C-alpha positions in Angstrom: -26.0 -0.1 1.7 -25.5 -3.8 2.0 -23.2 -5.4 4.5 -21.2 -7.2 1.8 -20.0 -6.3 -1.7 -22.2 -7.1 -4.7 -21.0 -7.5 -8.3 -21.4 -3.8 -9.1 -19.3 -2.8 -6.1 -16.7 -5.5 -7.0 -16.4 -3.9 -10.5 -16.0 -0.5 -8.9 -13.5 -1.7 -6.4 -11.6 -3.6 -9.1 -11.3 -0.4 -11.1 -10.1 1.5 -8.0 -7.5 -1.2 -7.2 -6.1 -1.0 -10.7 -6.0 2.8 -10.6 -4.2 2.7 -7.2 -1.9 0.0 -8.4 -0.8 2.2 -11.4 -0.4 5.3 -9.2 1.7 3.4 -6.7 3.9 1.8 -9.3 4.6 5.3 -10.7 5.3 6.6 -7.2 7.6 3.6 -6.5 9.6 4.3 -9.7 10.1 7.9 -8.6 11.1 6.8 -5.1 13.6 4.3 -6.4 15.5 7.3 -8.0 15.4 9.3 -4.8 16.6 6.2 -2.8 19.7 5.8 -4.9 23.0 5.9 -3.0 24.2 9.4 -2.3 27.5 10.3 -3.8 29.5 11.9 -1.1 31.7 14.1 -3.3 33.3 16.7 -1.1 33.5 19.1 -4.0 29.8 18.9 -4.8 28.3 18.9 -1.3 29.0 20.8 1.9 28.8 18.9 5.2 25.2 20.1 5.8 24.1 19.3 2.2 25.5 15.7 2.5 23.6 15.2 5.7 20.4 16.5 4.1 21.0 14.3 1.1 21.5 11.2 3.2 18.4 12.1 5.3 16.3 12.5 2.1 17.6 9.2 0.8 16.6 7.5 4.1 13.1 8.9 3.9 12.8 7.9 0.3 13.8 4.3 1.2 11.2 4.1 3.9 8.5 5.5 1.7 9.5 3.1 -1.1 9.2 0.1 1.3 5.7 1.3 2.3 4.7 1.8 -1.3 5.9 -1.7 -2.2 4.0 -3.2 0.7 0.8 -1.5 -0.5 1.4 -2.7 -4.1 1.7 -6.2 -2.7 -1.6 -5.8 -0.7 -3.3 -4.6 -3.9 -1.9 -7.5 -5.9 -3.3 -9.8 -3.2 -6.7 -8.2 -3.3 -6.8 -8.5 -7.1 -5.9 -12.2 -6.8 -8.7 -12.7 -4.3 -11.2 -11.1 -6.7 -10.0 -13.5 -9.4 -10.4 -16.4 -6.9 -13.8 -15.1 -5.8 -12.8 -14.9 -2.1 -12.4 -11.1 -1.9 -13.9 -9.3 1.0 -13.4 -12.0 3.7 -11.2 -11.3 6.7 -8.0 -13.4 6.7 -8.0 -13.7 10.5 -11.6 -14.6 11.4 -13.1 -15.4 8.0 -16.0 -13.0 8.4 -17.1 -10.6 5.7 -15.3 -7.2 5.7 -17.7 -4.3 5.8 -18.4 -2.6 2.4 -17.5 0.8 3.9 -14.1 -0.5 4.9 -13.5 -1.9 1.4 -14.6 1.3 -0.2 -12.2 3.3 2.0 -9.3 0.8 1.6 -10.1 -1.8 -1.1 -6.9 -3.7 -0.4 -8.0 -4.5 3.2 -7.3 -8.1 4.2 -8.8 -7.9 7.7 -12.1 -6.7 9.2 -11.7 -3.6 11.4 -11.8 -5.6 14.6 -9.1 -8.0 13.5 -7.0 -5.1 12.1 -7.2 -3.4 15.5 -6.0 -6.6 17.2 -3.1 -6.9 14.7 -2.0 -3.3 15.3 -2.2 -3.8 19.1 0.1 -6.8 18.9 2.8 -4.9 17.0 
């Protein structure tokens, strides 16, 4: 396999990005419902149930934020494909390995720069 994406691989990755985008939008819509404010009606919920509902709401909000971040990354990748600069690391400018793009097509960084980013967090 080549070190960099060719036109056939770009088409395949484009399809994968669109599919992922659709799945994540559906998931985000579902999570928005789960993240709605919990009504703390004493009659409807016991003390434990209210706590569980608030915890589920908090988890849904965190998952929604992650989902929205990934949707943004996919939008950025699609824009890069349109601009013909897809597959280049935003940090070092080097080509991102095909294997990385196949595994995570919305990748903006090569593996080395991604590792550096995560270590700096």
